SENU-450693 format. One record per residue (C-alpha): x, y, z; residue in three letters. Coordinates in steps of 0.5 Angstrom, whole numbers, padded with zeros to 4 digits, always signed. Layout:
N
XYZALA/...
***
This chain:
427
+0000+0000+0000UNK/+0006+0005-0001UNK/+0007+0010-0005UNK/+0015+0010-0006UNK/+0016+0011-0013UNK/+0011+0017-0012UNK/+0014+0020-0006UNK/+0021+0019-0009UNK/+0020+0023-0015UNK/+0016+0028-0010UNK/+0022+0028-0006UNK/+0026+0033-0010UNK/+0021+0038-0007UNK/+0020+0036+0000UNK/+0016+0042+0002UNK/+0011+0040-0003UNK/+0011+0033-0001UNK/+0009+0034+0006UNK/+0003+0038+0004UNK/+0001+0032-0001UNK/+0002+0027+0004UNK/-0002+0030+0009UNK/-0008+0031+0004UNK/-0007+0024+0001UNK/-0007+0021+0009UNK/-0013+0026+0010UNK/-0017+0023+0004UNK/-0016+0016+0005UNK/-0015+0015+0013UNK/-0018+0020+0017UNK/-0025+0022+0019UNK/-0030+0024+0013UNK/-0037+0022+0010UNK/-0035+0016+0006UNK/-0033+0009+0009UNK/-0026+0007+0008UNK/-0027+0001+0004UNK/-0031+0006-0001UNK/-0026+0011-0001UNK/-0021+0006-0004UNK/-0026+0003-0009UNK/-0027+0010-0011UNK/-0020+0011-0012UNK/-0019+0004-0016UNK/-0025+0007-0021UNK/-0022+0014-0022UNK/-0015+0010-0023UNK/-0018+0005-0028UNK/-0020+0011-0033UNK/-0013+0012-0035UNK/-0011+0005-0034UNK/-0006+0006-0028UNK/-0004+0000-0026UNK/+0000+0003-0021UNK/-0005+0006-0017UNK/-0010+0001-0018UNK/-0006-0004-0015UNK/-0004+0000-0009UNK/-0012+0002-0007UNK/-0014-0006-0008UNK/-0009-0007-0003UNK/-0012-0002+0002UNK/-0019-0004+0000UNK/-0018-0011+0002UNK/-0014-0008+0009UNK/-0020-0004+0010UNK/-0025-0010+0010UNK/-0027-0009+0003UNK/-0031-0014+0000UNK/-0027-0018-0005UNK/-0033-0020-0009UNK/-0033-0012-0011UNK/-0026-0013-0014UNK/-0029-0017-0020UNK/-0032-0011-0023UNK/-0037-0006-0023UNK/-0043-0011-0024UNK/-0041-0013-0017UNK/-0041-0007-0013UNK/-0047-0003-0009UNK/-0051+0001-0014UNK/-0050+0007-0010UNK/-0042+0007-0012UNK/-0044+0004-0019UNK/-0048+0011-0020UNK/-0042+0015-0019UNK/-0039+0012-0026UNK/-0042+0017-0030UNK/-0039+0023-0026UNK/-0032+0019-0026UNK/-0032+0018-0033UNK/-0034+0026-0035UNK/-0029+0029-0030UNK/-0023+0025-0032UNK/-0024+0027-0039UNK/-0029+0032-0041UNK/-0030+0036-0034UNK/-0034+0042-0038UNK/-0040+0037-0039UNK/-0041+0036-0031UNK/-0048+0039-0030UNK/-0053+0040-0024UNK/-0057+0035-0027UNK/-0051+0030-0026UNK/-0051+0032-0019UNK/-0059+0032-0018UNK/-0059+0025-0020UNK/-0054+0022-0015UNK/-0057+0026-0009UNK/-0064+0024-0011UNK/-0064+0016-0013UNK/-0069+0014-0007UNK/-0065+0009-0003UNK/-0059+0009-0007UNK/-0058+0017-0006UNK/-0052+0020-0004UNK/-0051+0026+0001UNK/-0048+0033-0001UNK/-0042+0031+0004UNK/-0041+0024+0001UNK/-0041+0027-0006UNK/-0036+0032-0004UNK/-0032+0027-0001UNK/-0032+0023-0007UNK/-0031+0028-0012UNK/-0025+0030-0009UNK/-0022+0023-0009UNK/-0024+0022-0016UNK/-0020+0029-0018UNK/-0014+0027-0013UNK/-0014+0020-0017UNK/-0014+0023-0024UNK/-0009+0028-0023UNK/-0005+0023-0019UNK/-0005+0018-0025UNK/-0002+0024-0029UNK/+0004+0025-0025UNK/+0005+0017-0024UNK/+0005+0017-0032UNK/+0009+0023-0033UNK/+0014+0021-0028UNK/+0015+0014-0030UNK/+0012+0011-0024UNK/+0007+0007-0028UNK/+0012+0004-0033UNK/+0016+0001-0027UNK/+0010-0002-0024UNK/+0007-0005-0030UNK/+0013-0008-0033UNK/+0016-0011-0027UNK/+0020-0005-0025UNK/+0027-0007-0027UNK/+0029+0000-0031UNK/+0033+0006-0028UNK/+0026+0009-0025UNK/+0026+0003-0020UNK/+0024+0006-0013UNK/+0029+0006-0008UNK/+0027+0002-0002UNK/+0027+0006+0004UNK/+0025+0001+0010UNK/+0018+0000+0012UNK/+0015+0007+0012UNK/+0009+0008+0009UNK/+0006+0015+0006UNK/+0001+0016+0011UNK/+0007+0015+0017UNK/+0011+0020+0013UNK/+0005+0025+0014UNK/+0007+0026+0021UNK/+0013+0030+0019UNK/+0018+0032+0014UNK/+0024+0027+0016UNK/+0022+0022+0010UNK/+0022+0027+0005UNK/+0029+0030+0007UNK/+0032+0023+0007UNK/+0029+0022+0000UNK/+0032+0029-0002UNK/+0039+0027+0000UNK/+0039+0020-0003UNK/+0036+0024-0010UNK/+0042+0029-0010UNK/+0047+0023-0010UNK/+0044+0020-0016UNK/+0046+0022-0023UNK/+0040+0027-0025UNK/+0042+0024-0033UNK/+0043+0017-0032UNK/+0036+0016-0029UNK/+0033+0017-0036UNK/+0035+0011-0040UNK/+0031+0012-0046UNK/+0033+0005-0049UNK/+0030+0002-0042UNK/+0024+0006-0042UNK/+0022+0004-0050UNK/+0023-0003-0048UNK/+0019-0002-0041UNK/+0013+0002-0045UNK/+0012-0003-0051UNK/+0005-0004-0049UNK/+0003+0004-0049UNK/+0004+0007-0056UNK/+0002+0014-0058UNK/+0001+0017-0065UNK/+0001+0024-0065UNK/+0001+0027-0072UNK/+0003+0035-0071UNK/+0000+0038-0077UNK/+0002+0045-0075UNK/+0005+0049-0069UNK/+0000+0049-0063UNK/-0004+0055-0064UNK/-0008+0060-0060UNK/-0015+0060-0063UNK/-0017+0067-0066UNK/-0019+0072-0061UNK/-0025+0075-0062UNK/-0026+0081-0058UNK/-0032+0084-0062UNK/-0036+0079-0059UNK/-0040+0081-0053UNK/-0038+0074-0050UNK/-0031+0074-0052UNK/-0030+0067-0054UNK/-0023+0068-0056UNK/-0017+0067-0053UNK/-0017+0060-0052UNK/-0011+0056-0053UNK/-0012+0051-0059UNK/-0008+0045-0060UNK/-0008+0041-0067UNK/-0004+0035-0065UNK/-0009+0029-0067UNK/-0008+0024-0062UNK/-0011+0017-0063UNK/-0016+0014-0058UNK/-0013+0013-0051UNK/-0015+0006-0051UNK/-0012+0004-0057UNK/-0007-0001-0057UNK/-0008-0002-0050UNK/-0009-0010-0048UNK/-0011-0012-0041UNK/-0004-0012-0036UNK/-0002-0019-0034UNK/-0001-0020-0027UNK/+0007-0021-0026UNK/+0007-0024-0019UNK/+0001-0028-0018UNK/-0002-0024-0013UNK/-0009-0022-0013UNK/-0008-0015-0015UNK/-0015-0013-0019UNK/-0011-0010-0024UNK/-0011-0016-0029UNK/-0017-0013-0033UNK/-0017-0006-0031UNK/-0023-0006-0036UNK/-0028-0009-0031UNK/-0027-0002-0027UNK/-0030+0002-0033UNK/-0036+0003-0037UNK/-0036+0006-0044UNK/-0028+0005-0044UNK/-0028+0009-0051UNK/-0030+0016-0048UNK/-0024+0020-0048UNK/-0022+0027-0048UNK/-0024+0031-0054UNK/-0021+0038-0055UNK/-0025+0043-0052UNK/-0024+0048-0057UNK/-0027+0043-0062UNK/-0034+0043-0058UNK/-0040+0043-0061UNK/-0043+0050-0061UNK/-0049+0048-0056UNK/-0044+0045-0051UNK/-0042+0049-0045UNK/-0038+0055-0046UNK/-0032+0058-0044UNK/-0031+0057-0036UNK/-0029+0064-0033UNK/-0025+0064-0027UNK/-0028+0071-0025UNK/-0035+0068-0025UNK/-0033+0062-0021UNK/-0026+0061-0018UNK/-0023+0057-0013UNK/-0021+0062-0008UNK/-0028+0066-0008UNK/-0032+0060-0009UNK/-0030+0053-0009UNK/-0025+0053-0003UNK/-0031+0055+0002UNK/-0036+0050-0001UNK/-0032+0044-0001UNK/-0029+0046+0006UNK/-0036+0047+0009UNK/-0039+0040+0006UNK/-0032+0036+0008UNK/-0029+0039+0014UNK/-0022+0042+0013UNK/-0020+0039+0006UNK/-0021+0046+0003UNK/-0015+0048+0007UNK/-0011+0042+0005UNK/-0012+0043-0002UNK/-0011+0050-0002UNK/-0004+0049+0002UNK/-0002+0044-0004UNK/-0004+0049-0009UNK/+0000+0055-0006UNK/+0006+0050-0005UNK/+0006+0048-0012UNK/+0006+0056-0014UNK/+0011+0057-0009UNK/+0016+0052-0012UNK/+0023+0055-0014UNK/+0024+0054-0022UNK/+0029+0060-0023UNK/+0034+0056-0028UNK/+0028+0053-0032UNK/+0025+0060-0033UNK/+0032+0063-0035UNK/+0032+0057-0040UNK/+0026+0060-0043UNK/+0028+0067-0042UNK/+0023+0069-0037UNK/+0021+0070-0030UNK/+0019+0064-0026UNK/+0012+0066-0024UNK/+0011+0068-0031UNK/+0013+0061-0034UNK/+0009+0057-0028UNK/+0003+0061-0030UNK/+0004+0060-0037UNK/+0004+0052-0036UNK/-0002+0053-0031UNK/-0006+0057-0035UNK/-0005+0053-0041UNK/-0007+0047-0038UNK/-0013+0050-0035UNK/-0015+0053-0042UNK/-0015+0046-0045UNK/-0021+0044-0040UNK/-0024+0051-0043UNK/-0022+0055-0036UNK/-0020+0062-0038UNK/-0017+0068-0034UNK/-0019+0075-0037UNK/-0013+0078-0034UNK/-0008+0074-0038UNK/-0005+0075-0045UNK/-0006+0068-0048UNK/-0001+0070-0054UNK/+0005+0069-0048UNK/+0003+0061-0048UNK/+0006+0060-0055UNK/+0012+0065-0054UNK/+0014+0061-0047UNK/+0013+0054-0048UNK/+0016+0050-0054UNK/+0012+0046-0058UNK/+0015+0039-0055UNK/+0014+0042-0048UNK/+0006+0043-0050UNK/+0006+0036-0053UNK/+0008+0033-0047UNK/+0004+0037-0042UNK/-0002+0036-0046UNK/-0001+0028-0047UNK/+0000+0028-0039UNK/-0006+0032-0038UNK/-0011+0029-0042UNK/-0009+0022-0044UNK/-0003+0020-0039UNK/-0003+0013-0041UNK/-0001+0015-0048UNK/+0006+0018-0045UNK/+0012+0014-0049UNK/+0019+0014-0049UNK/+0020+0019-0055UNK/+0016+0024-0051UNK/+0021+0023-0045UNK/+0027+0024-0050UNK/+0025+0030-0053UNK/+0022+0033-0047UNK/+0027+0032-0042UNK/+0033+0034-0045UNK/+0033+0041-0043UNK/+0031+0040-0036UNK/+0034+0038-0030UNK/+0030+0032-0026UNK/+0028+0036-0021UNK/+0025+0041-0026UNK/+0022+0035-0030UNK/+0018+0033-0023UNK/+0016+0041-0022UNK/+0013+0041-0029UNK/+0009+0034-0027UNK/+0007+0037-0020UNK/+0004+0043-0024UNK/+0000+0039-0029UNK/-0002+0035-0022UNK/-0005+0041-0019UNK/-0007+0045-0025UNK/-0011+0039-0027UNK/-0014+0037-0020UNK/-0016+0044-0019UNK/-0020+0044-0026UNK/-0024+0038-0025UNK/-0026+0041-0018UNK/-0028+0048-0021UNK/-0033+0044-0026UNK/-0035+0039-0020UNK/-0036+0045-0015UNK/-0040+0050-0019UNK/-0045+0044-0021UNK/-0046+0043-0014UNK/-0047+0050-0013UNK/-0052+0051-0018UNK/-0056+0045-0016UNK/-0056+0048-0009UNK/-0058+0055-0011UNK/
***
């Protein structure tokens, strides 16, 4: 039930690691609206949307330790209808969060004997967003490749005794030890591309870049101001293409031998927000509904203290130092980080009216944007070529930093849509 590979990577940024571990521990192990076995099963459902065997295995073990019914691990057909009804918003939040509406919320809250309470639903939504975003980090930093194909390559996590992630949440001594060990490692040798290619042979991606990533036309004459969205013209194959059920390598009951049993509608995946139909949801404007002014207070009221933990995590990743990374891009650290954050949000249809989106193409090189989009929107398609072309200009700690920005920006985007829908339902 450990997150050793994840904590090893996050250990390059010890303060953030501490904040992450506190949030993870609170979501899974502290008092809250949901039973402990249900929390881990929801995490399994969320991780399965991205074929993330690493997280599915982790939560299968935690589910059993929490007294969960082993029959549930046979798939969604064997779980209570109340949990199964969560599948729709799990699917939408994972791939197209802009489609979440108050009707989805109302359906879950008003299904007779299988209805959810508001507090339970908020807990579930935070869990889903947390695990979707963590799956992006797992794939982005290579943790899944180790887990999926035996962990024999250069990214194999270091063994640091028997301390698990929830024990580490008590202090920062663990993360300091991680930092000390990681500093002693060669930052370049850890990304052996030949090994990565062999270990990632089951997961392929075909990204055909017809043009440079572009910005959509800014149409300032329209009253609704539909412009200033970042559009992407890379055409990517179906996220499920080329994926076969992952074989169990050690004979243990992991529940991950057929991740499809935890999913419905596996063909449902990310679509470019910029290509949405005209009658679909319009651009999400942060000045109308923001985390600071709206989401934080709602989530904290319905699920005590989680808002503070999430807010600390968002602020922590924003405060991470990236001077060398930004200098290479010829800009200030805060400008570079905001460019990445706003680019990620824009892929989900979230717009900041005070931001000049022309900066995105100026700040972020094409392959960096391809990498960010892949890890954010279909992380299971991250491959060795992307590692090769993206990693060259970054130190390892900087690579991790980019993946932390992806994790937090994606999680906040999902939460904004879900919490706005809950707010609309309540109103």
